[in-house]
N, C-alpha and C positions, 0 to 999 in steps of 0.2 A: 422523796418528796421535796427535799431542799433543792436537788438538782433541777427538777422540773420547774420549780418556782423561779429558780435563777434564770433558766432558759427563757421562760415566759417574760421575765422582767427585762432580759436583754433584748428580746425580740420587740418588746413594746417601745424600746428606745431607738430602734432602727429608723432611719430616715432615708427613703429611696429618692434619688434624683428624678426629675420629671421624665427623662427619657429612659429610665430603668424600670423594668417590670419583673415580678416574680415569674419563674419559669416552671411550668408543669410538664414533665416528660410523659408522653402517651405511648401505650403499647397498642399497635395495630389500629389506632383510631386517628382519623384526620377530620378536624372540624372545619367546614367551609364557612366563609363569611355569610351572614344572613340566616344561618341554620341554628336551631336550638337543639341541644343534645344533653341528655343526662350522663354524668360521668361518675364512676366509682374510683376512689383513691384509697391507698392503704399505706404507702411508704411514708416514712417520717418526714422526709424532705418535701414530698408533695403536699402532705397535710399542712406543714408549716408555710409553704408558698401560698396555698389557698387561703389559710387563715390570715396571713399578712395582707393579701389583696383585699380581703373583706374589711380588715381593721383600718386600712388606709383608704378604703373606698376607691380602689383603683382596679383597672383591668388586670387580667392575668395572661401570660404568654404560653400558648400551647405548642409544643414541639414534638414531632414524631421520633421515637427511638429507631436507630438503624437495626439494632438487635433487640427484639421484644423479650428475649430471655434474660437480658441484663437487668439485675435488680438494683444496681447502684450506678446509673448512667452519669457520665461526666459530660463536659462541653463537647468533646470529640465524638461522643456516642450519639449525638443528636443532629438531625438535619438542620441546616442554617435558616430555612424559611418555614414560618409557621403562621398561626392565626392568633390575633389579639381577640380575647373573649371577655365578655362581661359576666360576672357570676350573679345570676339572677336569684339563686337560692342555695343555701348550704344547710345540709341536714346531717346530724350525727345520730346513728341508731343505737339501740340499747346494747347490742353485741359489740360495740366499739367500731363499727363501720362508718366511713365518711363518704357522703354523696353530695354532689353539687350539680346544678343545672346551669349550663353555660350557653351563651349566645355569641356566635362569631361576629366580630365587627369588621375586621379587615386583615389583610396580609401584612407581614413584617419580615424583615431580615435582621439577623443578629449581627451587631457590629462588634461587640466584645462581651465576654462574661466577666462579672466582677467577683472577686474573692471575698472572704471574711463575712459571708452571710450564712445563716443556718439552713439555707435553701439555695437552689440555683437562681441566680439573678443575672439579667443581661441588659446591656444598653442596646436598644433596638432602633431600627429605621423603618417607619411605615412605608409600604409600597402602594403607590397610587396607580389605578388602572387608567389606560388610555381611554379617551372619550371620542375616539374617531367614529365617524358616521359615514354612510354611503350605501349605495344600492347593493354592493356585494355583501356588506355586513347584514343588511336587512334580509337578503336572500338566505344567508347562513342561519339567521335566527328563525326564519320561517321553516326552513328545512329541519332544524333541530326540534321545533315544536311538533312538526308532522311525525318525525321519528318517535318522539316521546308519546304522542297519541297512539301510534301503532303499537309501541311497547306496552302501554297500559291496557290496550285491548287484548293483548295476549296473556295478561296476568289475571288470575282469579281474585275476586273480592278486593278491588283497588279502592282505597279511600277516596271519596268524592272530593275532599278538600285538596288532595294532591293534584288532581286534574285541574281544579280551579286555580290553584296556586301557579301551576305551569302556564296556564292560559293568561294570567293577569300580570306576571312578572314582565316589566318593561325593559329593564336594563339587560343588555346582552350578557355581560359578565355574570350578573346575578342569576340569569337563567341557566347558564352553563354550570355554575356552582350548585344550584338547586338540583338539577338533573344528575350531576355527578355524585351528589350525596346519596341518592337512592339507587345508584347503579351497584351491581354486585361486582366490586372491584377489589383487587388486592391493595394492601396499605401502600406499597411503593407506587402503584399506579395512581392512587389518590394523591400522593405526594407530588407526582409529576404534574398533575392538573393544578394543584395548589401553587406550585412554583412557576406556572406559566402566567406571566403578567400580561402578555399581549392577548387582548380579547378575541381578535380574529383567529389567532392560532389556537386559543383555548376552545373556542366553539368547534373548530374542526377536530380537535383532539377528542372532545367529548362525543362528537358525532361518530367518530370512528369506533370508539368503545361501545356506544349505544347500538351501532349497526351490527357489531359482532354479537352482542347480547340478543338482538332481535333474531338473528339467524339461528342462534342456539335455541331460543324459545320456540321458533317455528319448527325446527327439527325435533325438539322434544315433544311438541304438540302432535307432529306427524307420527312419531313413534308411538305416542300414547293412543292415537286414533287407530293405528294399525294393530296394536296390541288388543284394544277393545274390540276391533272387528274380528280378530282371530278368536277371542274369548266368546264373543256373541255367536260366531259360527259353530264353535265347538259345543256351546250350550244348546244351540238349535239342533245340531246333530245328535246330541245326547237325548234331548226330548223326543226327537223323531224315532230314535232307536227304542226308547222306552215305550212309545206308542206302538211301534211295530211289534215289539216283544209281547205287549198286551194283546194285540190282535192275533198273533200267532198262537198264544196260549188259549185264546177263545176258540181258535180253529183246531186245537189239539196238536199243533206242530211246533211248539215253541222251544221247550227245554232241550229235547234231543237234538234238534237242528242247531241251536246255539252252541251246544256242547261240541258238536262235530266241527263247526266253523272255528271255535276257539282252539280245538286240537289242530286244525289245519294251520292256523296262525302260529302256534307253537312249533309245528313241524317246519314251517318256512324259516322261523328264527334259528332253528338248530341245523338246518340243511347246509349252511355255509355256501349259499348260491353265489355265483358271480353277480356283480351289481346290476347288469342289464337284465339278467334272468330274474333276480329277486324283485326288481321293479315291476316286471310283467306279472309275476306270481301274485304280488300284493294287489295289483290293479284288478286281476281276475277275482281275487278273494273279496275285494270290496264290491264288485259286481254281484258276487254270489250272496253277500250279506243283504243286498237290497232286493234280492230276487226271491219270490215265494218258492217253496219246495215243489209245488205242483207245476211250476212253469216248465214248458217243454225244453228250454235251453239250460235249465238247472243242472241236469245230468251231464250235459256236454261240457259245461264249465268246470264242474266238479271233476270229471274224468281228465280234463286237461291239466288241472292243478296236480292231481294224483300222478299223472305221467311225468310232470316236471320234477316232483319230489322223488319219484322212483329212480331217476337217473343218478348215477354216481358222478356228480360234477367235480368233486375233489378227492373222493376216497379212492385209494389204490393200495395194492399189496406191495410191501417191500420186496424188491427183486434181489435174488442171490444167484449168481451164475458161477458155479464151480465146475470147471471142465472135467476134473477127475471124478467128481460125484456124478456129473451128467453122464459120463462114460459108463459108470457102474449102473446107473438107472437104466440106460439103454440096453446094456448087456443083460440086466436082470429081466427086463420086459420082453426082449426080442432075441431070439436065437438066430445066429448067422447075420445076414443083411449088413455085412461089414462095410461095404461101399456106401450104403445109405447112411449108416450110423456115423461113418467118418465125415461125410458131407454135412450132417446135422451138427456135429461137434465143431467143424470149421465155421459154420454159420454162427453158432453160439459164441465162439471165440471172437469173431469179428464184432458181434453185437456187444460183447463185454467191453472190448476196447473202444468202441464208438457207439454208445447207446442211441445217439441221435442220427446215426447214419441212414442213408436211403438205399438199403439193400433190397434185392428182388424178393418177392414172396415165394416161399417154398411150396411147390405143388407136387404131391405124391400121386403118381399115376399107376393104376393097376386094377385088375379085376376085383370084384367084391370078395371080401373075406381074407385078404392078404395082410391085413393089419395096418391100413393107412390111418384109420381113426385112432388106434391105440398108439401109433407113433406120435400123433399130436398130443395125446394125454401124457406120454412120457416126456415130451419137450416141456409141457407145463410143469410137471414135477421137477424136472431138472432146473427150471428157472425159478421155482418157488412161486409161481403164479397160479391163479385159478384158471379153470378150463371151461369153455363154453362152445357148443356146437350149433351151427346154423345150417339147416338143410336147404339147399337151393334147387333140389329136384322138383321139376314141374313149375317153377316160378316163371310166370310169363307177364306179370304186371309190374311195371316200374314202381308202383305204390308200395309193393311188398318190400322193396329195398328202401325207398325214400319216404314212405309214409303216405297216409291219405290226407286229403284236405279236411279241416275241422268242420266244414259245413255239411259233410256227409254224415248220415246216421251210422253209428257204430264205427266212426273213424278211429284209427290207432296209429301209433308211430310205426316206422318200418321195422323189419325183422332185426336189423343191426342194433338199433336202440332198445328194442324189446329184450334182446339177449343181454345187453349190458345192464338193463334194469334187473334181470333175473340174477345175474352173477354178482351185482352190487359193487363192483369195482370198475374203474375206468381203464385198467391195464391188464386185462386177462389175455390168455392165449385163445384166440377165436379161430375155430376150424370152420372154413367155408366148404361144406361137404357137397360133393357131386356138382362141381361147378360146370361140368360138361353138359349137364341136363338143364341148364338155364335156358328158358324159352327165348325165342327170337323176338325182336322188336316188332310192334304192330300198332293196333289202335290204342292199346293201353300204355304205350311208351316202350322204351327199350331198357329192360332191367340190366343188360350188360353195361350200358353207358352209366347207369347209376352206380353199379358195382365198381366200375372203373374209378369213379370219383371217390368211393370208399377206400380203395387201395392206393390211390395216388398220394404220395407224401406231400406234394405241393398243395393239394386241395383238401385232404381229409382233416387238416387242422381246423378248418371252418366248415365242416360238413353241416349242411342245413337240411334237416328233416322237414318235409312239407307239413306234417302235423304239428311239430314243435314250433316251426317258424322262427327258430333262433339257432345260431351256430353252436355245434358241439364238437369238441376236440377228440378226434379218433386217432391221433398220432401216437398215443400211448398204447394202443392195442397191438399185440403181436399176432399178425394174420398168418394162417396156414391154409392151403387149399388142397382138396383131393379131387380126383377125376378117374373115371373108368377108362375113357378113351380120349385121345387128343383131338380127333378130327372135328368134333362139334364145339370145341372151346373157341369163342370169338377171338379173332386175331389180336385186337388191342389188349385183351386180357392176357393172352399168352405172352405178349411182349413185357408185361409187368411181372411175370412169374418165371421162376427157375424150375424147370421140369426135372423131377427125380423119378425115373421109372422103377 
């Protein structure tokens, strides 16, 4: 109690020279001249400075701290340029808080700090603004007013008093300070504007800051409108789907159909389709969702999606080629045939060393019943792959290899993709049986030409089935062919194969 009384007594005896003012350090707050601002203070030095200014009925000097985290700033911790302010009101709350309302009068620069005061005190030099006039300055003022009006139009619930104040401020420097006070700026950016004494330069500086904020607000408004548009569209789609669901329920075709379509959607999610294929499948599913079950095209679209999901786009069997085990399997399955078995083992050995090599297709030639198909099955066992057989006997239509157009009733993928769908892996051993009975080309196209594309390693990586209308990679399939006679095998196909009689 005695110490407090002594400090108050000593403070009451202080006499500040005319050019010395109490200094109030500010955290992240810059007060511009002409602006009224409420301030909260709590540090002992700040409270003493404010009370001394009130006691002597003098202004107070506001200086921004360089580091807002500093609780005991000294002269070196403050910017040298600040604002002289009049304390309009000082209030002490019941919880011990101190608040004052200050109005900025003008800029000042610190000449020196004085010691031996219970608060920061500095000898100051007031900074006067230039009073230059001219057409260029008037143009800058007009441009800044227009920018301010544009910024206010982008803000919601703008006080009418602010727009009126900006419109009626006549002094260029005061206009720049007023607009800078309401800009969303960092403390150091506000300090830059405060330290700018040249009015023309300050107008340009504030204009640049305001231009940036306008662009940010425009972009924010655009993003908000886009987000609202997306939300409105989704809400509209949701309402339409609910209405469609109600209509389908009235027609007795709602729940079961929706359940099937949801199952299709989950199947697409779990199929691990390539990006291009997944985009097409989802597009067709959306078409299906908008289509009544009784529509003629409903079954065609549904069959197309099922065909896409039936294909093994990524699933394959791990391959294991052990030449010793392969020899045992061939000996176990086939008696004698040493020459043929030796050639098969050589082929498998080459494949093991170079899995991506472009070797000829093995073609077993012989009369029916000599074991050509069983040789293919033995090769599949030896490689650890699945086996699938495609019969080519009597095939005379190119569509049976390449698939039908989707516009035809009952259209299906070609026999090659159908076989892959049945075996459910993309790397089986595929036996092309009776290739010598392939029909000749004619009105329905040339099936031999389509089969040549299937067997050509340069083309089958992007084999395009007419029904699927998307490329499918056949390069992982291990093809084997069989024939009864050689004479009827088309020449281009014979060139792609190694004949083993």
